[in-house]
C-alpha positions in Angstrom: -41.2 21.5 37.7 -40.8 17.8 38.4 -44.3 17.1 37.0 -43.4 18.9 33.8 -40.2 16.9 33.3 -42.1 13.7 33.9 -44.7 14.6 31.2 -41.9 15.2 28.7 -40.0 12.0 29.4 -43.2 9.9 29.4 -44.2 11.4 26.1 -40.8 10.5 24.7 -41.1 6.9 25.9 -44.5 6.7 24.3 -43.1 7.9 21.0 -40.1 5.6 21.1 -42.2 2.6 21.9 -44.4 3.3 18.9 -41.4 3.5 16.7 -39.9 0.3 18.0 -43.0 -1.7 17.4 -43.4 -0.3 13.9 -40.0 -1.7 12.7 -40.3 -5.3 11.5 -38.1 -7.8 13.2 -35.8 -9.8 10.9 -36.9 -13.4 10.4 -34.7 -16.3 9.6 -35.5 -16.3 5.9 -34.8 -12.5 5.5 -31.4 -12.9 7.3 -30.4 -15.9 5.2 -31.3 -14.0 2.1 -29.3 -10.9 3.2 -26.3 -13.1 3.9 -26.5 -14.7 0.4 -26.6 -11.3 -1.3 -23.7 -10.0 0.7 -21.5 -12.9 -0.2 -22.5 -13.1 -3.8 -21.6 -9.6 -4.7 -19.2 -9.3 -7.7 -16.8 -6.4 -8.1 -17.1 -4.8 -11.5 -14.0 -3.6 -13.3 -14.1 0.0 -14.2 -15.4 0.7 -17.6 -12.8 2.3 -20.0 -14.0 5.0 -22.2 -12.7 5.2 -25.8 -11.1 8.7 -25.5 -9.5 8.1 -22.1 -5.8 7.8 -21.7 -4.0 5.9 -19.0 -2.1 8.0 -16.5 1.7 8.0 -16.9 3.6 7.3 -13.7 5.3 10.3 -12.1 7.8 11.0 -9.3 9.5 7.9 -8.0 7.4 5.7 -10.0 8.6 7.1 -13.4 11.2 5.0 -15.3 14.3 7.2 -16.0 17.7 6.4 -17.4 20.2 5.0 -14.8 24.0 4.7 -14.5 26.0 1.9 -16.2 26.8 0.4 -12.8 23.2 0.2 -11.6 22.2 -0.9 -15.2 24.6 -3.9 -15.0 23.2 -4.8 -11.6 19.5 -4.6 -12.6 19.9 -5.7 -16.2 17.8 -2.8 -17.7 18.8 0.6 -19.1 16.2 2.5 -17.3 14.2 1.9 -14.1 11.9 3.5 -11.5 13.4 4.2 -8.1 10.9 1.9 -6.5 11.7 -1.0 -8.8 15.4 -0.5 -8.3 15.1 -0.6 -4.5 12.8 -3.7 -4.7 15.3 -5.6 -6.9 18.2 -4.6 -4.6 16.3 -6.0 -1.7 15.5 -9.1 -3.6 19.2 -9.6 -4.2 20.0 -9.0 -0.6 17.4 -11.5 0.7 18.3 -14.1 -1.9 22.1 -14.1 -1.1 21.4 -13.5 2.7 23.4 -10.4 3.0 21.8 -9.0 6.1 23.9 -9.2 9.3 22.3 -12.0 11.4 22.9 -10.2 14.7 21.9 -6.8 13.4 19.2 -7.0 10.7 19.5 -3.3 10.0 22.9 -3.7 8.5 23.7 -5.1 5.1 27.1 -6.8 4.4 28.0 -5.9 0.8 29.4 -8.4 -1.6 31.4 -7.4 -4.7 28.3 -6.8 -6.8 26.7 -4.5 -4.2 29.9 -2.6 -3.6 29.8 -1.4 -7.2 26.6 0.5 -6.6 27.1 1.4 -2.9 30.3 3.4 -3.4 32.7 0.5 -2.4 31.3 0.3 1.2 31.6 -3.0 3.1 28.5 -2.4 5.3 25.5 -0.3 4.7 22.5 0.5 6.9 19.0 -0.2 5.7 18.2 3.5 5.6 21.2 4.4 3.5 20.2 2.2 0.5 17.9 4.8 -1.1 20.4 7.5 -0.5 23.3 5.6 -2.0 21.4 4.6 -5.2 20.3 8.3 -5.7 23.4 9.3 -7.7 22.8 6.4 -10.1 19.6 8.0 -11.5 20.5 10.5 -14.3 18.7 13.8 -13.8 16.6 14.9 -16.8 15.3 18.4 -17.3 
């Protein structure tokens, strides 16, 4: 049995040796040319067809009417939820309203109190929940 196994493995070694010698080894000129082609690739922009229409945003990306209080804060009559949260966070960062000892807590000024139900302090995870009533539900 041992001699049969040796014949099989020796045969495989012979086949693999032939396959290794048949593949060309890369030279310096071919590797340099390959590097140039990899770095010089240009991404093409997708081609728009004449009859195609762009997708309209849906879900939280869709602009919907907002309450007067949130409209005064954002300065627009309608907004997407994601844009509203982004602008609220920009305001918080600009005015440094995060609690320095507990970064997960926001200390509300008068302008934020109008949209956060008059609360003095709000947690980070509460922001999305507290602005939810400001978005008018449409059928």
